[in-house]
matplotlib code that plots the C-alpha trace (Angstrom):
import matplotlib.pyplot as plt

x = [-24.5, -26.9, -29.4, -32.9, -32.9, -36.3, -39.5, -41.1, -44.3, -44.1, -44.3, -41.2, -37.8, -35.5, -34.6, -32.3, -30.3, -29.6, -26.1, -23.5, -20.0, -16.8, -15.8, -17.2, -21.0, -23.1, -26.7, -29.4, -33.1, -35.7, -39.1, -42.2, -45.5, -48.9, -48.6, -45.3, -43.1, -39.7, -36.6, -33.3, -31.2, -27.5, -25.5, -23.5, -21.1, -20.1, -17.6, -18.4, -15.4, -15.9, -12.2, -10.6, -7.2, -4.4, -3.2, -0.4, 2.7, 3.9, 7.7, 8.7, 8.7, 9.0, 6.7, 7.5, 10.2, 11.3, 12.1, 13.0, 11.3, 7.9, 6.9, 7.9, 7.4, 5.3, 6.2, 4.4, 4.5, 1.9, -1.3, -2.0, -5.1, -5.3, -8.2, -6.6, -7.4, -6.0, -4.7, -6.1, -3.6, -4.7, -2.7, -4.1, -7.3, -8.1, -7.8, -5.2, -4.6, -5.7, -3.0, -3.2, -2.6, 0.9, 2.1, 3.3, 4.5, 3.1, 4.9, 2.8, 1.9, 3.5, 2.9, 3.0, 5.6, 4.3, 3.0, 1.2, -0.5, -0.6, -2.2, -3.1, -6.4, -6.3, -9.4, -10.2, -12.6, -15.5, -14.8, -13.5, -11.1, -8.7, -6.6, -3.0, -1.7, -1.6, 1.9, 3.0, 5.8, 6.9, 7.9, 10.4, 11.8, 12.8, 16.5, 17.7, 19.0, 22.8, 24.8, 26.6, 30.3, 31.7, 35.2, 37.9, 37.0, 37.3, 41.0, 42.2, 45.7, 46.4, 49.5, 47.5, 47.2, 44.0, 41.4, 38.1, 35.5, 32.4, 29.2, 25.6, 22.8, 20.8, 17.0, 14.6, 10.9, 9.9, 11.9, 14.6, 18.4, 20.0, 23.7, 26.3, 29.0, 32.3, 34.5, 38.1, 39.9, 36.9, 37.0, 34.7, 36.6, 33.8, 30.2, 28.7, 25.4, 22.6]
y = [29.2, 32.2, 30.8, 29.5, 25.8, 24.8, 25.6, 23.3, 23.2, 24.8, 21.4, 20.0, 20.8, 19.0, 19.2, 17.1, 19.1, 18.2, 16.8, 19.4, 19.7, 19.2, 22.0, 24.6, 25.3, 27.6, 27.2, 29.0, 28.9, 31.7, 31.2, 33.1, 33.6, 34.1, 37.8, 37.6, 38.4, 36.7, 36.2, 34.4, 31.9, 32.2, 31.1, 27.9, 26.1, 22.6, 21.0, 18.2, 15.9, 12.6, 12.0, 9.1, 9.6, 8.0, 4.5, 4.7, 2.8, 0.3, 0.6, -1.5, -4.3, -5.3, -8.0, -11.5, -10.1, -12.5, -10.5, -11.3, -8.0, -8.9, -5.1, -4.1, -0.5, -0.3, 2.5, 3.8, 6.7, 9.5, 9.4, 12.5, 14.3, 17.9, 16.9, 13.8, 13.4, 10.0, 6.6, 3.4, 0.6, -3.0, -6.0, -9.5, -7.9, -6.0, -2.2, -1.7, 2.0, 5.3, 7.9, 11.5, 12.4, 13.7, 10.4, 7.6, 5.0, 2.8, 0.5, -2.5, -4.0, -7.4, -9.9, -13.7, -15.6, -16.5, -14.8, -11.5, -9.3, -5.5, -2.7, 1.0, 2.8, 6.6, 8.7, 12.3, 14.9, 13.5, 10.0, 8.9, 6.1, 3.8, 0.8, -0.1, -3.5, -6.1, -7.2, -10.1, -10.4, -13.3, -12.8, -15.4, -14.8, -18.5, -19.2, -22.2, -25.2, -25.1, -27.2, -30.2, -30.1, -33.4, -33.0, -32.4, -33.7, -31.4, -31.2, -33.2, -32.8, -32.6, -32.2, -30.5, -26.7, -26.6, -28.3, -29.6, -28.6, -30.8, -30.2, -31.5, -29.6, -27.0, -26.9, -24.0, -24.6, -21.1, -19.5, -22.1, -21.9, -19.7, -20.0, -20.9, -18.5, -20.3, -18.8, -19.8, -18.3, -16.0, -14.4, -14.9, -17.2, -17.8, -18.3, -21.5, -21.1, -23.6]
z = [-11.2, -11.0, -13.5, -12.5, -13.3, -11.9, -10.1, -7.6, -5.5, -2.0, -0.3, -2.1, -0.7, -3.1, -6.8, -9.0, -11.5, -15.1, -15.7, -14.6, -15.9, -14.0, -11.6, -9.2, -9.1, -6.9, -5.7, -3.8, -3.3, -3.8, -2.2, -3.6, -1.9, -3.6, -3.5, -5.4, -2.5, -2.5, -0.5, -1.2, 0.7, 1.1, -1.9, -1.4, -3.7, -4.6, -7.0, -9.4, -9.7, -11.4, -12.3, -10.6, -8.9, -10.8, -9.7, -7.2, -8.1, -5.5, -4.6, -1.6, -0.7, -4.3, -5.6, -4.2, -1.9, 0.9, 4.1, 7.7, 8.7, 10.3, 10.5, 6.9, 5.7, 2.6, 0.2, -2.9, -5.3, -5.1, -7.0, -9.2, -8.1, -6.9, -4.6, -3.1, 0.7, 1.8, 1.0, 2.4, 3.0, 2.6, 3.8, 3.0, 1.7, 4.9, 5.4, 8.1, 7.9, 6.4, 5.9, 4.7, 1.1, 1.7, 3.2, 0.9, 3.4, 6.2, 8.6, 9.3, 12.6, 13.5, 10.8, 11.0, 8.9, 5.5, 2.3, 2.6, -0.1, -0.1, -2.2, -1.9, -2.6, -3.1, -2.3, -3.3, -1.8, -4.0, -2.7, -6.1, -5.8, -7.7, -6.7, -7.1, -8.3, -5.6, -4.6, -2.4, 0.1, 2.3, 5.9, 7.1, 10.6, 11.2, 11.0, 9.0, 10.9, 11.7, 9.2, 10.7, 10.1, 8.7, 7.3, 8.4, 11.9, 14.9, 16.1, 13.1, 11.6, 7.9, 5.7, 2.9, 2.4, 0.3, 2.5, 1.2, 3.9, 4.0, 5.9, 6.1, 4.4, 6.4, 6.2, 6.2, 6.1, 5.1, 2.3, 1.7, 1.7, -0.9, -0.1, 2.5, 3.6, 4.5, 7.2, 8.0, 11.0, 11.6, 8.1, 5.2, 2.8, 0.2, -0.6, -2.0, -3.8, -3.0]

ax = plt.figure().add_subplot(projection="3d")
ax.plot(x, y, z, "-o")
ax.set_aspect("equal")
plt.show()
């Protein structure tokens, strides 16, 4: 910053400064010989930045979401840091991508069915980092089994107008059954919760 901060022997080519404040600083070197002659290096600058980027907020998929999309798009809100350079995307504890600071989404590669975790780490120019919360989502691409129709039997006749429809339970080994949609004459007649 234009002020002499130290003097070292001619054989030493490094110097550790006292603690510097946040922000822009300049530095240069002036060598002296025994006769008092001197010269000066170019002046360079560097920035001290010890402030962590803010924690990015995860948006989608929401925590504990069950999805049939095995290449889900992860979405988060920006981290606040004027020197932000990139985000690193982690799925199941492994870094799977690095995106530039202006991008706040990532579409994953093909994922296997089951539970997956995700989080985001922002990095700034000084390599300061922070980490988002870790959220979980569940990929389930397996369809439930088809329910077996029981009553009324196929091609049966009835003299009633309100018919009790009966079927066997479906099974789903991944996320489970949430409801049945009942159709009559090709149209949705109702929904029965599990």
